[in-house]
C-alpha atoms as one frame of an Amber mdcrd trajectory, in Angstrom:
protein
 -10.778 -44.345 -23.397  -9.137 -46.410 -26.215 -10.231 -47.470 -29.460  -9.136
 -50.654 -31.867  -7.235 -49.207 -34.989  -4.034 -49.193 -36.979  -1.241 -47.304
 -35.198  -0.091 -44.411 -37.463   4.191 -45.464 -36.123   4.391 -49.192 -35.641
   1.539 -49.765 -38.036   0.448 -52.789 -36.384  -3.558 -53.487 -35.433  -4.001
 -52.306 -31.413  -5.792 -50.215 -28.824  -5.305 -46.500 -29.865  -4.686 -44.102
 -27.096  -5.809 -40.661 -27.721  -2.659 -38.859 -28.789  -1.977 -34.931 -28.189
  -0.927 -33.129 -30.878   0.484 -30.820 -29.899   1.375 -32.310 -26.534  -0.903
 -31.499 -23.516   1.769 -29.715 -21.781   2.253 -27.684 -24.477  -0.927 -25.620
 -23.647  -3.308 -28.434 -25.248  -4.952 -29.624 -22.102  -7.874 -27.903 -21.911
  -8.496 -26.855 -25.650 -11.937 -26.683 -26.728 -12.713 -26.656 -30.263 -15.116
 -27.185 -33.283 -14.124 -30.313 -36.052 -15.352 -28.825 -39.466 -15.550 -31.001
 -42.404 -12.549 -28.874 -44.886 -14.723 -28.377 -47.522 -17.480 -26.445 -45.245
 -14.128 -24.833 -44.026 -13.175 -23.661 -47.280 -16.531 -22.663 -48.351 -17.899
 -21.037 -45.243 -14.118 -19.286 -43.486 -15.342 -15.807 -44.519 -18.279 -16.365
 -42.235 -16.471 -18.103 -39.471 -14.199 -15.389 -39.238 -17.303 -12.835 -38.758
 -18.126 -15.011 -35.965 -20.729 -17.444 -37.077 -20.802 -20.346 -34.813 -19.792
 -24.242 -36.571 -23.198 -26.354 -36.580 -20.509 -29.335 -35.320 -20.262 -30.333
 -31.699 -17.794 -28.162 -29.418 -15.333 -31.272 -28.345 -13.241 -30.315 -25.326
 -10.021 -32.086 -23.499  -7.257 -31.160 -26.084  -6.941 -31.571 -29.665  -5.781
 -34.639 -31.418  -7.111 -38.106 -32.476  -7.055 -42.129 -31.532  -3.851 -42.879
 -33.733  -0.815 -44.329 -31.583  -0.719 -47.021 -29.710   0.014 -46.617 -25.613
   3.747 -48.181 -26.715   4.338 -45.620 -29.728   2.682 -42.789 -27.758   5.306
 -43.713 -24.763   8.267 -43.296 -27.044   7.097 -40.172 -28.216   7.010 -38.794
 -24.523  10.236 -40.329 -23.931  12.367 -39.347 -26.600  10.894 -36.047 -28.285
   7.990 -34.912 -26.232   9.593 -32.458 -23.528  11.919 -30.726 -26.438   8.787
 -29.353 -28.622   7.532 -28.210 -24.887  10.429 -26.623 -23.630  10.627 -24.970
 -27.045   6.650 -23.847 -26.824   7.123 -22.690 -23.306   9.774 -20.370 -24.440
   7.941 -19.250 -27.614   4.798 -18.584 -26.176   6.451 -16.574 -23.641   8.506
 -14.298 -25.971   5.014 -13.580 -28.164   2.970 -12.598 -25.169   5.259 -10.010
 -24.722   6.031  -8.518 -27.323   3.462  -6.117 -28.600   3.314  -5.313 -32.233
   6.080  -7.277 -33.721   6.383  -9.044 -37.376   9.310 -10.707 -36.316  11.108
 -12.104 -33.353  15.101 -13.337 -33.247  15.291 -16.168 -31.075  18.415 -17.529
 -28.930  18.501 -21.401 -28.225  20.980 -22.777 -25.892  21.992 -26.583 -26.803
  20.815 -27.292 -23.362  17.483 -25.914 -23.323  15.848 -28.013 -26.675  17.491
 -30.637 -28.689  16.373 -29.383 -32.290  16.631 -32.400 -33.832  14.111 -34.094
 -31.429  11.807 -30.787 -31.928  11.945 -31.903 -35.486  10.895 -35.252 -34.873
   7.979 -34.379 -32.943   6.653 -32.127 -35.685   7.146 -34.856 -37.838   4.815
 -37.266 -35.992   2.369 -34.671 -35.472   2.039 -34.638 -40.086   2.065 -38.729
 -39.497  -0.929 -38.442 -37.009  -2.781 -36.191 -39.074  -2.572 -38.102 -41.963
  -3.666 -40.972 -43.386  -1.756 -44.338 -43.875  -1.391 -43.767 -47.536   1.031
 -40.511 -45.970   3.745 -42.687 -45.030   3.265 -45.530 -47.735   3.770 -42.684
 -49.831   6.747 -41.289 -47.905   8.096 -44.173 -45.782  11.938 -41.866 -45.022
   9.356 -39.418 -42.800   8.332 -42.406 -40.732  12.028 -43.791 -40.413  12.624
 -40.504 -39.113  10.797 -40.849 -36.251  11.101 -44.325 -35.367  15.102 -43.656
 -35.763  16.099 -41.737 -32.812  19.491 -41.496 -34.851  18.226 -41.149 -38.453
  18.886 -38.089 -39.884  19.759 -38.394 -43.882  16.065 -37.367 -45.090  15.835
 -37.099 -48.274  16.050 -33.427 -49.937  12.752 -33.252 -51.454  11.330 -33.272
 -47.580  11.599 -29.537 -46.312  10.210 -28.005 -43.016   9.297 -24.603 -41.821
   8.561 -22.553 -39.186   6.905 -19.542 -37.881   4.801 -18.047 -34.749   0.951
 -17.873 -34.606  -1.160 -16.025 -32.365  -4.318 -15.480 -33.611  -6.784 -16.953
 -36.238  -7.402 -20.850 -36.677  -5.813 -23.920 -35.837  -4.674 -26.156 -39.087
  -4.270 -29.828 -38.844  -1.564 -30.457 -41.182  -3.535 -32.442 -43.571  -1.866
 -32.835 -46.859  -2.503 -30.755 -49.973  -0.979 -29.904 -52.963  -1.130 -26.426
 -55.078   0.924 -25.351 -58.404   3.017 -23.291 -56.564   4.383 -24.694 -53.539
   3.975 -28.608 -54.796   2.646 -30.862 -51.631   2.065 -29.165 -48.352   1.136
 -29.884 -45.206   0.372 -26.798 -42.538  -0.189 -27.382 -38.975  -0.678 -24.204
 -36.596  -0.788 -24.289 -32.966  -0.018 -21.430 -30.780   2.627 -20.454 -30.563
   3.920 -21.978 -33.436   2.908 -23.035 -37.115   4.970 -25.357 -38.875   5.295
 -26.401 -42.571   6.574 -29.656 -44.616   6.936 -28.879 -48.103   7.636 -31.959
 -50.185   9.178 -32.394 -53.797   9.507 -28.221 -54.034  12.543 -27.038 -55.178
  11.858 -23.700 -54.282  12.442 -22.099 -50.984   9.282 -21.126 -49.274  10.828
 -17.395 -48.318   7.538 -15.786 -45.891   8.647 -18.769 -43.517  11.897 -19.645
 -41.992  13.217 -22.709 -42.905  14.322 -25.655 -39.973  15.090 -28.723 -41.986
  18.611 -28.350 -40.718  17.779 -28.938 -36.901  17.649 -32.806 -38.001  21.677
 -32.355 -37.739  21.511 -30.728 -34.219  23.741 -33.540 -32.841  26.332 -33.048
 -35.552  27.079 -29.365 -34.774  28.582 -28.435 -31.679  27.343 -24.637 -31.623
  26.362 -24.122 -28.050  23.783 -21.622 -29.367  21.405 -21.407 -31.985  19.686
 -18.368 -33.854  16.462 -17.908 -35.741  14.472 -15.381 -36.877  10.393 -16.575
 -37.297   7.996 -14.311 -38.643   4.613 -13.250 -37.001   1.414 -14.549 -38.610
  -2.197 -14.930 -38.432  -3.971 -17.935 -39.877  -7.412 -16.986 -40.638  -7.475
 -18.522 -44.099  -7.793 -22.451 -44.978  -5.436 -21.721 -47.617  -1.880 -23.479
 -46.929   0.598 -20.139 -46.742  -1.773 -17.444 -46.598  -1.155 -15.510 -44.014
  -4.065 -12.679 -44.420  -5.357 -11.044 -41.614  -8.675 -10.263 -40.493  -8.479
  -6.977 -41.670  -7.051  -8.062 -45.284 -10.389 -10.159 -45.397 -12.683  -7.573
 -44.055 -11.074  -4.914 -46.794 -11.727  -7.240 -49.996
């Protein structure tokens, strides 16, 4: 099935494919989920944590939306998707074999994952999960995706990452708060990603991965990164309180 609309990448009116984010092969083939209005979840998330079922229709077949034309969908699949999938498989294996750890150190071999392409796929997810205004306001993000060789993103864009294996999926919508400025947070196990815009201060709770964009310029054979493991029950960006934390309040 396809629908007519404006592609989030090429900005042309075309027939749009259903784009899975994350990619189907990154454990998103049979995902079942409720699509709940943001204000509903903000108002009632404590009840949802306790087991209340949303009134929304249960959707199946993987998380995603009609946001890309066939050409742009194929472009992402050819250039970036495989590196995202490879890292997701590594992360999923490690997080499920690790019990009661608060953080895990990864050693990524150069031939396993191109981290620049991984970051570009993450960026495409944020683009697909926001309206057309997003790339009109932040055009460098679109350039970063459509041009595989473009790496000179302005310093106002900072990317972060953490591990996740419990809580709710977060859809990557742009929000703003007085502490961190513009924040997009996308969570789908085994990863959570944060795009922070126009904030000079580093977010210390999560691991910064902005420099992944320079992967092709660095000659290291291995890359080490430590990722904290966080639950995502709260709809508030960067709020990593556990179910027990909420039950005890």
